[in-house]
N, C-alpha and C positions, 0 to 999 in steps of 0.2 A: 598592696605591694607584694604580699605573699604569693598571689596568683602570678604576677609578673616574674618573680624569682623562680617559681616552680617551672613555668613554661619556658623561661629563658635559659636557666642554668641547670636545674636539677633534672630536667627532662632528658638531658644527654648523659647523665651519670648512669653507669651500669646498674647500680642498685635501684634506680628509678624506672628501669625498663619494664617491670611488671605492669605499671600503669599504662605505658605505651602499648604493651601487648593487649591489655584490656580494650583499648580503643580499636586495635586491629581486629580483635575477636568480634566485637560488636558489628563492625563493618562487614566482615566476612559472613557472619551468620545472616545478616540482612540480605546481602547479595544472593547467597545460595538459597536461602529460604524462599525469597520472592522469585528467584529465577526458576526454581524447580516447580513452583506453582504455575507460573506463566508458560513453562515449557509444555504443559499438557495440551495447550491449544495449537501446537505446531507439529504434533506427532502424526496427524493424519488419521487416527483411529476415532472411536466414539468418544467425543470430548466429555460427555456426561458420565459415562462409565469410568473413564480415566480419572476424572476429577473426584468422583465418589470414592474410588479405591485410594487415591492419593490423600483425600481428606480423612479417610477412616483411620489412618495411622496417628492422627492427633490424639485419639483416646488411649492407646497403649503407651504413647510417649508420656502422657500426663501421669499414668499409673506408675511408670518406671521412675519418674522424677519424685513422686510422693514416697516411693519405697526406698530410694537411695540417697536423697539429699541430706537427711539427718543421720542416716546409718553409715553411709560410705563417705560422704562429703561432697564437695563441689568439683574439685580438680579432676579426680579420676573419672567420674561419669562424663564430665564435659570432654575430656581428652579422648576417651574411648568412643563416645558418640560422634565426635567431630571426625576422627580418623575413619570410623566406620562409614560415615556419610561420604567422605572423600574417596575411599576405596570402592564404595558402591557406585559412585558417579563415574569413576574411571573404568570400572568393569562394564557398566551399562553402555558406555560409549562404544565398546568394541564387540558387543553381542550382535550377531547378525540380525537383520531386519525381519527375517522369516521366523525367528524365535521371539515372537511378539510378547507372549505371556512371561517368558523368562526375563525379557528386557523390562517389562512393567514391574515384575516382582523385585528385581534388583533396584530399580529406581525408587520403589516404595521403601526399601530398606534405607536408601539414602535420604529420603524424605523423613523417615522416622528418626534417623540420627541427627539431622540438622534441626528438627523440631525440638528434640531434647536439648541440643546445644543452645538454641535460640532462647529457651526458657531459662536455662541455668546461667547463661552469661549475664543475665540481669542481677542475679545474686552476687556473682563473682565481681562484677564491676563496682557495685556499691560498697563491697567489703574490702576492696584494695586501696581505696583512697583515704588519706588522713582526714580527720574531722573537719578541719578548717576549709577544705576545698571539696568535700564530698558532694555537695549540691552541684558545684561547677563540673566535677568529673562526670556525674550522671547526666548532666545537661549536654556535655560534649559527646558522650556516648549516644545519647538519643539523637543528636544531630547527625552523627556518623551513621546511625541506623537509617535515618531518613535519606541520607545521601546514597547509602547502599541500595535502598529500595528504588530510588530514582535511577541509579546506574544499572540495575538488573535488566530492565528491558532492552537497553542499548547493548549491553554485553550479549544478551540472548539473541536478539534478532540480527545484529550486525555479524556476529560470529557464525550464526546458523546459515547465513547467506553464503558463507565460504564453505562450511561443512556442517551438516545438521547436528553432528555430535560434538562439535568443537566447544560449545558452551559447557557440556558435561565435563570435558577435559579440564577446562579452566576452573570450574567449580570444584572438581576433585582435587586439583593441585592446591587451591586456596585452603580447602578443608584439611588436607594432610599437613600443610605448613602450620596452620592454626592449631591443630591437634598436637603436633610435635612440640610447639612452643608452650602449650599449656602445661606440659609435664615439668617445665622449668619454673612454674609459679609456686608460691607457697600455698598450702592448704589453709583455708580460712574458717572451716567448720569448728565451732566451739572456741575460737580464738578471740582475744580482745582486739577491737578495732584500733588501728593506728590513730594517734592523735596529731602527730606532727610529721613533717618531712623526715626529720631525724629518725623517727620510729621505722620508716620504710628503708632508709639507707643503712640502718644498723639494727636489723631485726633481732640479733642475738642479745644485744644490749637492752632492747625494748622488752624482750621476753624476761630477762633477768630482773629488770625493774618491776615488771608486772608481778612476778612471783614474790619479790620482796615485799611489795605492797600488800599482797594477799596474806603473807606471814605476819606482817605488822598490824593488819586490821584486826581489831578486837573490840568488843563492846566496852564502853566506859563503865566503871564501877558505879553502882547505884548509891544513893545517899545512905540507904540503910546499911549497906556493907561498909561504907566509910565510918558510920557511927559505931558499928560493931568493932572495927579495928581501933578506933580512937574514941573510946567512951568519954563522955563528959564527966569531969570531976565535980 
């Protein structure tokens, strides 16, 4: 019943929008990530060299994630990386064809950004859902990721038949929107995970309750200390 209530009523509440944004982020990351990989095959250059250069950005993206996820958090790196990917895609779309290496370099920056976003969104998704539906939320996001991966080739090839750079424009717009929406989400690094829907809809109340629980938590006195305070006569 809780699942039906959340999807039916609470999903349209303004305070429940972070979860809906997480669904959107997972879909966008899958579409752009898969689309940029498949785009290598339609550029007309050396597909092996282009794929090698494009794949090489996976290593620095992993290093950046390791260095920032516990120091900076999830929201800021994801937002910056996603906006960076969007700006890079929009920029690469309007670089002249004769500036091949400049176009490739900017496209690699976009691939770097979306790779970081694709990895970070997994952490963000699982930490935004309340406990009772966390498994369901992750499953829905995984489904949207698969749908995004299936939609990517249709977006890429259909739009490329109209204008070769049109897919980059679409990818860029999606990334900029997702990155801008990310800055409206709460930071989850070091925070207690929400337990119920009410914890998401009333985050300030949830934070106060959590702090009160921390203050009230104390070890129970041992039997020895009890005996010292109340010695037997």
